[in-house]
C-alpha positions in Angstrom: 263.8 4.7 -108.4 263.4 3.5 -104.9 263.1 6.3 -102.3 265.8 6.7 -99.8 266.2 5.3 -96.3 267.7 7.9 -94.0 269.2 7.0 -90.6 269.5 9.8 -88.0 271.4 8.9 -84.8 272.6 10.8 -81.8 272.5 11.2 -78.1 269.4 12.2 -76.0 268.0 15.7 -76.7 270.3 16.3 -79.7 267.3 17.3 -81.8 266.8 14.0 -83.6 263.0 13.6 -83.2 261.9 17.0 -84.4 264.5 17.1 -87.2 263.6 13.6 -88.4 259.9 14.4 -88.4 260.4 17.5 -90.5 262.9 15.9 -92.9 260.3 13.1 -93.5 257.6 15.7 -94.1 259.8 17.7 -96.5 260.6 14.6 -98.6 257.2 12.9 -98.3 258.7 10.0 -96.3 257.5 8.0 -93.3 259.0 9.1 -90.0 259.9 6.2 -87.7 260.7 7.3 -84.2 262.5 4.2 -82.8 263.0 5.9 -79.4 259.2 6.1 -79.0 259.0 2.4 -79.6 261.4 1.7 -76.7 259.6 4.2 -74.6 256.3 2.4 -75.2 257.8 -0.9 -74.0 259.2 0.9 -70.9 255.8 2.4 -70.2 254.2 -1.0 -70.3 256.9 -2.4 -68.1 256.2 0.3 -65.5 252.4 0.0 -65.8 252.6 -3.7 -65.1 254.8 -3.2 -62.0 257.8 -4.9 -63.6 261.2 -4.0 -62.3 263.1 -2.5 -65.3 266.3 -4.2 -63.9 264.6 -7.6 -64.2 265.8 -8.6 -67.6 263.7 -11.8 -68.1 260.5 -10.0 -67.1 261.2 -7.0 -69.3 261.9 -9.3 -72.3 258.6 -11.1 -71.7 256.8 -7.8 -71.8 258.5 -6.8 -75.0 257.7 -10.0 -76.8 254.0 -9.7 -75.8 253.7 -6.1 -77.0 252.3 -4.6 -80.2 253.5 -1.1 -81.1 252.2 0.9 -84.1 253.3 4.3 -85.4 250.7 6.3 -87.3 251.0 9.8 -88.8 249.2 12.5 -86.8 248.7 16.3 -87.2 251.6 17.0 -84.9 253.8 13.9 -85.5 253.5 10.2 -84.9 250.7 8.8 -82.9 252.1 5.9 -80.8 249.8 3.0 -80.2 250.7 0.6 -77.4 248.5 -2.6 -77.7 246.0 -0.4 -79.5 246.0 2.5 -77.0 247.3 6.0 -77.8 250.3 6.6 -75.5 251.9 9.5 -77.4 252.0 11.7 -74.4 252.4 9.1 -71.7 255.7 7.8 -73.1 257.3 11.3 -72.5 256.8 11.3 -68.8 259.9 11.7 -66.6 259.5 8.2 -65.1 259.7 6.6 -68.6 262.7 8.7 -69.4 264.5 7.6 -66.3 264.1 3.9 -67.1 264.2 3.6 -70.9 267.9 3.1 -71.0 267.7 0.0 -68.8 264.9 -1.5 -70.8 266.5 -0.7 -74.2 269.9 -2.2 -73.0 268.6 -5.8 -73.2 269.6 -7.5 -76.4 266.4 -9.6 -76.7 264.3 -6.4 -76.4 266.4 -4.8 -79.1 266.0 -7.8 -81.3 262.2 -7.5 -81.2 262.4 -3.8 -81.9 264.9 -4.0 -84.7 262.8 -6.6 -86.6 259.8 -4.2 -86.4 261.9 -1.2 -87.5 263.4 -3.1 -90.5 259.9 -4.1 -91.7 258.8 -0.5 -91.6 261.7 0.7 -93.6 261.8 -2.2 -96.1 260.3 -0.4 -99.0 262.3 2.8 -98.7 261.0 6.3 -98.3 261.6 6.3 -94.5 263.5 8.5 -92.0 264.5 6.5 -88.9 266.0 8.1 -85.8 267.5 6.6 -82.7 270.9 5.6 -81.4 271.9 2.6 -83.5 270.1 3.0 -86.8 273.1 3.5 -89.0 275.3 1.0 -87.1 272.9 -1.9 -86.3 269.3 -1.5 -87.6 270.0 -0.3 -91.1 273.8 -0.3 -91.8 273.1 0.0 -95.5 271.0 3.1 -95.2 271.3 5.5 -98.1 272.1 8.5 -95.9 273.4 8.4 -92.3 273.5 11.4 -90.1 274.9 11.7 -86.6 273.6 14.7 -84.6 275.4 16.1 -81.7 275.0 19.2 -79.4 276.6 20.4 -76.2 274.9 19.2 -73.0 273.7 22.7 -72.0 271.8 23.1 -75.3 270.4 19.7 -74.9 269.2 20.4 -71.4 267.5 23.6 -72.5 265.7 21.7 -75.3 264.5 19.0 -72.9 263.4 21.6 -70.4 261.3 23.4 -73.1 259.7 20.0 -74.2 258.8 19.1 -70.6 257.4 22.6 -70.0 255.2 22.3 -73.1 253.8 19.1 -71.5 253.2 20.9 -68.2 256.2 19.5 -66.4 258.6 22.0 -64.7 262.2 20.8 -64.2 265.4 22.5 -63.2 268.0 22.7 -66.0 270.8 21.5 -63.7 268.9 18.3 -62.9 268.4 17.7 -66.7 272.1 18.2 -67.3 272.9 15.4 -64.8 270.1 13.2 -66.3 271.4 13.7 -69.8 275.0 13.0 -68.9 273.9 9.8 -67.1 271.8 8.8 -70.1 274.9 9.3 -72.4 277.0 7.2 -70.1 274.5 4.3 -70.1 273.8 4.5 -73.9 277.5 4.6 -74.8 278.6 1.8 -72.5 275.8 -0.7 -72.8 276.8 -4.1 -74.3 273.8 -4.2 -76.7 274.2 -1.8 -79.6 276.0 1.1 -77.8 275.5 4.6 -79.1 278.3 5.4 -81.6 278.7 7.2 -84.8 278.7 5.1 -88.0 282.0 5.4 -89.9 280.2 6.8 -93.0 277.8 9.1 -91.1 277.7 12.8 -91.7 278.1 14.7 -88.4 275.8 17.6 -87.7 276.4 19.8 -84.6 273.0 21.3 -83.7 274.2 23.4 -80.8 273.9 26.7 -82.7 271.5 25.7 -85.5 267.9 26.4 -85.8 265.5 23.6 -86.5 265.0 24.9 -90.1 268.8 24.9 -90.6 269.1 21.3 -89.3 266.3 20.1 -91.6 267.6 22.0 -94.6 271.1 20.5 -94.2 269.8 16.9 -94.2 267.2 17.5 -97.0 269.9 19.0 -99.2 272.1 15.9 -98.7 269.2 13.6 -99.5 268.4 15.5 -102.7 272.1 15.4 -103.7 272.0 11.6 -103.4 268.7 11.4 -105.4 270.2 13.7 -108.1 273.3 11.5 -108.5 271.1 8.4 -108.9 269.1 10.0 -111.7 
């Protein structure tokens, strides 16, 4: 029996990355952080002095970029043209510009092809903003994670603090709301919930509760198939 493909979508800081990583670990699946792939392209764009608003130049960078995801002790190791950029892609400057870079259809086309290849054999948990709607519309289980903006800002603040970056929660609220606006209104694969996705509100859930909810749903699907 082919292992499942699980799509986890949702807005920024809704808990997708940590939850997807732990769901994959619990099921013995591959975790594919698609957001990290777009962040890697954005990092290269910035490192090369390319204006993120210059669509043609950004597309050229994306098409000449190799991104690999490899399991590490604390999650995926992100390799950009062979270099480990796992920490660098989480810097605030990358966060500010990733929406612009990921809004270009040609950039998304490059990333979607790579993501589909990674998930082709099943046994994968992909998370992002358009997995269940565009990348893998036939995924076996689709989850749409949401949370109130204050909870999301606190999560982002903790993540940045762990990386040694101090940021005011109020500024993060504004940043997240602007990111939501851009992701939901872009012409290329806007953020939206798939019609058949299961919605999980993580505002008042612990990570363990989030993971258990999704693992249980996956196991129910596997049980029905046997």
